[in-house]
N, C-alpha and C positions, 0 to 999 in steps of 0.2 A: 603608542603602546597600550593601549587601553581597546582600540579598535583591533589591535591585532590578537588580543589574547583569546576572544571568544572566537573570532575565525579559527583558529588554530583547535579550539576545544571541540568545535563543530566538527573540523576536518580529522581529529580524533575520534570522535564518536562516530562517523561516518565508516572509518576503518573498522572499527568495531562492529558496526551493523552489518557489514560486509562480511566479515570472517565468520561472526554466528550465524548469519543467514544461512552463507555455503555450507557450513557443517551442518545445520539443521535440515537442509534442502538434500542435502547426500544423504542423512540417515533415514531419512523419510523415505526415499526412493529405494534405498540398498536393504533396509529395516523391516517398512512397514508395507510399501505396495508391492514389492518383487514376492515375498513369501507367501503374501496372505490372498495371491490372485484377484487383486481388484484391478478392474480398467483403470486407463487413465484420460484425462483429454489432452490437448496440447500435443507438442513435439514428444514428450513423455509417451504419449499413446502411440503416436506413431511407431516411436522407438521398440514398445513393448510387441506391435505387431511384426516388425521386421525381425525382432528375436525369436518370437513364438514359429516364423516360417522359416528362419534361417538361423536360426541357433547362435545368432551374434552377440558379442559382449554389449552389455547396455549401455555403459560411458564411452566407449569406443563408440556405437551406433549414434548416440546422441549428439557425439562432436562431429560426424560424417553429415548427419542430417543438419546443422546447423548453419554450416557454409553458406549455402543460398540466400538463405534467411539474413547472415549479416553481409552479404553482400550488399541486400536491399536497406539494412539499417544505416550501413556507412554511406550511404547515398543521400538516405533522407533524414536520419536523425543525428545529434550531436555526436561528434566524435568521441570526446570525453565518455559518453553514455556507452558507446558501443565498446570503447576500448576495455574499460569495466569489466561490460557484459561479457566480452572474450575471456578477461582473467576469470570470472565466474564459471564459466562453461568449462573451462582447461580444467579448473580447478576440481569442480565436481563431478566432471567424467573421471578424474583419476581415482576421488574418494569413492564413486558409486561403485568399481571396481575393486577397489583395495579394502573397503571395510569388510566386507563379507571374509576375506581372508584372516581377518582379526577378529571378528564378533559371529559367530555362525547363525546366521538367521532363522527365525523358528517362527512357524505359523502360529497365530493367538487361537486357531481353531473358532474364530468367530468374525466373520468377514464384515458383520454391521459395527463393532467396536472398531475394528483396525480401521473399517473406511471413516468414521467418526475422528478418530485420532489422527490418521493421515492427512485428513482435511483441515485439523488443525495446527497442525506442526510445519505443513506446506504452506498454509494461509500465512502463520507467523512468519516462517523463512522468508518468504515472498515479500511481506510487507517490509522485512530488516533489509533487502536486498535491494528495492525499489527505494527507500529512505537513505540508504548510501550511493544513490544513483546511479544504480546498475538494473541488469534484469538477471534471470536464469535463461537469457539466450531463447532459441525456438520462437514459438509463437508469442512470446511476453515481447517480442522484440515487433511482430505484426500487430500484437494490440496495442502497443505504443504508439507505434506508426499512426493507426486508426483515432486513438487518444490524442495526437498532437492535431489531426486535422478536423477532429470533431469533438472538441472539449466538452462539450454538454452530455457525452455519454460516459457513464461513470465506469471507470476501467475495471470494477469487479464484473459489470454487465459484459462487457467484451470478452473478456476471457470466457464467460459463461456460454456465449454463443459460440464461440469458436471450438470450445470443449464438446459441445451440442453434435458439431458437424463430426468431429472423428469419433464422438460416440457410435455413430453409423457404422464405422469403418470397424471398431471393437466390436460392435455385434455381428458382423460377418465372418469375423478371423475368430472370435472367441465363442460366447453366447450370451443371450439376454441378462443371464446373471451378472455378469461382470459390468454390464453397463449400467443394471439398476446400482451395483455397490458403486461404481464410479461417480453416478449422478449424486448420489448421497456426499460422497467425499467432495466432487466441486461445488455442492452446496454451502458446507460447511467450511469450506475453503474460501468462498467470496465471502461469505459472513466472517470468517475471522481476519479476513482481508479488510474490511468496510468497518469493524470495529477498532482495531488498530489505528486505522487510518482517521475515524473519528475520535478516538483517545488524543491523538497527536495535532493531527492539523484541522478538522473541521470548522468551517468557519462559523460564528455566533453575531448576531446582530443585536445590538446594545442600546435600551432608549434612558436617558437618565433624565428625570424629571428634577429640577433643580433651580436655587438661585443663584448661583456664583458659577455660571456657565462658561465666561471667559476663563477662571480660574483651571477650572477641571480642562478646560480644551488647551491652556498653556500645559499643564504637567502631562497630560496624555500624548500631545505632539512631541515635548522632550522626550518624556521618559518609554513611551510605545513606537514613535514613529508613525501613528496612525492619523490619516485625516477624520474632521470632525465636523458635522454639519449641526448648525445651532438654528432651531425655529422657537419661535414665541409660541407659549401655549398659556391657556387660562384652567384654573380648575372648578370643575362644574359644582361642586357642592361649595367651597371656599370662595369661589370668584376671584380669587386672588392671580394676577400675573404672574407667570414663572417660564423657566424657558425648557424647551427640550433638546438633549445633547445627543444624537445618533452616531454610530460610531460601529464598525463593522472589526473583531477582532478574532484572533484562532484562539482555540481551547487551553493553550499553551500561556495566554496573555488573559485568559479570565482573572485568575487570583491579583495579579498585579492592578488590573483595571479596579476590582473593587476596592483593593487598597489606595488607592489614588484620589477615587471618589470619597473614602469614606476618610481621608485624611485633610481634603478640604471643605465637605458638607457632608456630616454624617448622617444628617437628615432626610439627603437626598433618597429619590423612588427609583431605583434602577429594576429594569427587566431585561431578560437574555431570551434570546428564541434562535432555533433552528434555522438556517437557509441553507440551499441546495448548490447554487451556482453564484460566483462572482464576476462581473466583467468589468473593465476601465482601469483605472489606476489604482490598482490593487497588488499589495507585495506580499509573498508567502515569506512569514518569519518564524516558520517552522519549518520539520521535515513534511516531504510532499512526495506525491508518485508522479 
């Protein structure tokens, strides 16, 4: 019964992430991006180009352009991921065209401020949707495809590289000013994505210099489910022989790890440091992209 409860809670949280993320994504396009004449990368950049040339509805155009990318996704990516992404695209396509009929879009008359806020809102929206196990469709699917093939490429960087290609097209159809503001928005979005990811899921390596290594190991294994490496260590000043416990955890586990160490050996010396990539037998215990 205890194992089912956390799974049910996490599933509920993921549904909440998807609902909030979809709403934020739709608001960002309909109320920030379109009325402030900001260019965009990804499939939305192509959508805005098609709208400019043929005056088509943004939501409907986004839906049509997603079809070939979804065919690629269903072949190479997880079916659950693609199914959820399809629901996100359908819901956002409707909301993008429906929201302006309920809330009149107004220009902020300051493209720089609009670009910054558009980047923040879209970055938060995309992070929530990714945490929920889906995407906003479009080139997100292509980015996810590259991410699964080349896991050492950070996802925000892949999105930025894709955006740069689209910006060349935006430059030809609109003007350089659209591209410059779009670059600002993409940079802010990439930073927002990375910040949200780091807050929840980034991994940290922990080194614990202690005397009760076996006890600490037992509690970490039981309560965190993490593998631990124990090495011999000797104090350079005290010349005393101790143990060094090495473990990799995620940000959401740091507080619990500190409580574990303090409860077993309050005088243990503990350090945390950033790591960028983890390979091997390492499981995600938090939300991930």
